[in-house]
TORZA-525679 format. One line per field, with one value per residue (C-alpha): x, y, z; residue in three letters; residue number from 1. Coordinates in Angstrom, 2 decimals. Each point is the difference from the previous one (the first is absolute). Layout:
<rs>
u = c(X,...)
v = c(Y,...)
w = c(Z,...)
code = c(ala,...)
pos = c(NUM,...)
</rs>
This chain:
<rs>
u = c(193.62,-3.46,0.15,-3.49,-1.21,1.99,-0.96,-3.84,1.22,1.54,-3.07,-2.59,2.11,0.15,-4.13,0.49,-2.03,1.14,-1.47,1.48,3.32,-0.55,-0.57,3.06,1.95,-1.21,-0.60,-3.22,-2.22,-0.15,3.88,0.10,-2.30,1.80,3.03,-1.25,-1.54,3.26,-1.34,2.37,3.73,0.85,2.63,2.64,-1.62,-3.34,1.16,1.73,-3.39,-1.88,2.66,-0.21,-3.85,0.22,2.70,2.47,3.74,0.48,2.85,-1.80,-2.67,2.65,1.84,-3.21,-0.15,2.94,-1.25,-2.39,2.98,-0.05,-3.63,-0.12,-2.28,2.24,-0.37,-3.83,-0.12,2.64,-0.43,-3.67,0.13,3.00,-0.92,-3.08,1.80,2.58,-3.38,-1.36,3.39,0.16,-3.28,1.52,1.08,3.59,-1.30,-2.31,3.04,2.12,-2.49,-0.19,3.71,0.27,-2.79,1.79,3.26,-1.99,-1.51,3.35,2.06,0.07,0.69,3.92)
v = c(-98.14,0.75,-2.29,0.48,-1.26,-2.62,-1.08,0.13,-2.00,-2.74,-0.10,-0.36,-2.65,-1.90,0.65,1.52,3.06,3.03,-0.97,-3.49,1.83,2.41,-2.89,-2.10,3.04,1.47,3.31,1.92,-0.72,3.91,0.06,-2.66,1.85,3.27,-1.89,-1.75,3.25,2.21,2.13,-1.06,-1.03,-3.28,-0.75,-2.68,-1.70,0.28,-1.33,-2.79,-1.37,0.43,-2.12,-2.69,-0.32,0.02,-2.65,1.63,0.58,3.91,-0.20,-1.66,2.70,2.18,-2.32,-1.18,3.18,-0.79,-3.08,1.84,2.23,-3.36,0.79,2.73,0.64,-2.00,-3.03,0.24,0.41,-2.56,-2.54,0.47,-3.51,0.17,3.74,-1.36,-2.85,2.49,1.87,-2.98,-1.22,3.10,-0.81,-3.31,-1.04,-1.22,-3.56,0.25,1.16,-2.83,-2.55,1.60,0.09,-3.85,-0.67,2.10,-2.01,-3.15,0.84,1.37,-2.62,-2.05,2.93,0.39)
w = c(14.31,1.21,3.35,0.63,-3.45,0.23,3.38,-1.72,-2.67,2.23,2.32,-3.03,-1.76,3.44,0.34,3.27,1.10,1.70,3.20,-0.17,-0.88,3.06,2.55,-1.09,-0.22,3.30,-1.71,-0.57,-3.14,-0.68,0.35,-2.62,-2.31,0.63,-1.24,-2.98,-1.33,0.56,2.91,2.45,-0.03,1.20,2.85,-0.42,3.01,-1.27,-3.61,1.70,1.90,-3.23,-1.67,3.13,-0.50,-3.71,0.40,-2.05,0.67,0.36,-2.49,-2.47,0.30,-1.23,-2.35,-1.59,-1.88,-1.85,-1.30,-1.81,-1.92,-2.10,-1.06,-2.96,-2.62,-2.51,1.85,0.33,-3.54,-1.37,2.85,1.85,1.19,1.70,1.19,1.53,1.72,1.93,0.96,1.29,1.67,2.17,1.62,0.97,3.36,0.20,0.44,-3.42,-1.57,1.23,-1.24,-3.22,-0.40,0.82,-2.51,-2.62,0.59,-0.54,-3.24,-1.42,1.08,-3.15,-1.94,0.48)
code = c(met,asp,ile,gly,lys,lys,ile,lys,his,leu,arg,glu,ser,lys,asn,ile,ser,gln,thr,glu,leu,ala,lys,ser,ser,lys,leu,ser,gln,ala,phe,ile,ser,ser,ile,glu,asn,asp,his,lys,arg,ile,ser,leu,asn,ala,leu,glu,lys,asn,cys,ile,ala,leu,lys,ile,asp,ile,val,asp,phe,phe,ile,gly,asp,lys,lys,ser,leu,tyr,leu,asn,asp,asp,met,glu,lys,asn,asn,pro,glu,leu,phe,asn,leu,ile,ile,glu,leu,glu,lys,ser,ser,pro,asn,glu,ile,lys,lys,leu,arg,glu,phe,leu,lys,glu,ile,asn,lys,asp,arg,lys)
pos = c(1,2,3,4,5,6,7,8,9,10,11,12,13,14,15,16,17,18,19,20,21,22,23,24,25,26,27,28,29,30,31,32,33,34,35,36,37,38,39,40,41,42,43,44,45,46,47,48,49,50,51,52,53,54,55,56,57,58,59,60,61,62,63,64,65,66,67,68,69,70,71,72,73,74,75,76,77,78,79,80,81,82,83,84,85,86,87,88,89,90,91,92,93,94,95,96,97,98,99,100,101,102,103,104,105,106,107,108,109,110,111,112)
</rs>
C-alpha cells in the first residue's frame, strides 16, 4: 500500500488543499507534500493526525484498500455501471452511504 498516494487521493477527493490538511493535522505543508510524494515515511502518530483531519477512521484507512479488491478488470468490462458506483461509494461519507442504503431499500421493497 502506498500510504502517501492514499492520503493524497483522500485529500483531493474531499477538495482539501495540502495547506488545509497541514493546518487541520497540525503538521507542516512541506511534510504533507513529502509524504504524498513518497519522499518521507509517515509515523503512525502523523498518520492518525491526517486521518482525523480527513475525517476517516484509521482502521478504515487501511480496510478501504480491501474494498478495492472487489474491483477488477472483469467487473469494469462486464458491469461498468456497478464498477463506477463502487468507485463513487468509496468517496462517500458514512452518512451519505447510510442515506443511499435507505434509498435503495425503499425502491427495492416491492421486489420481493
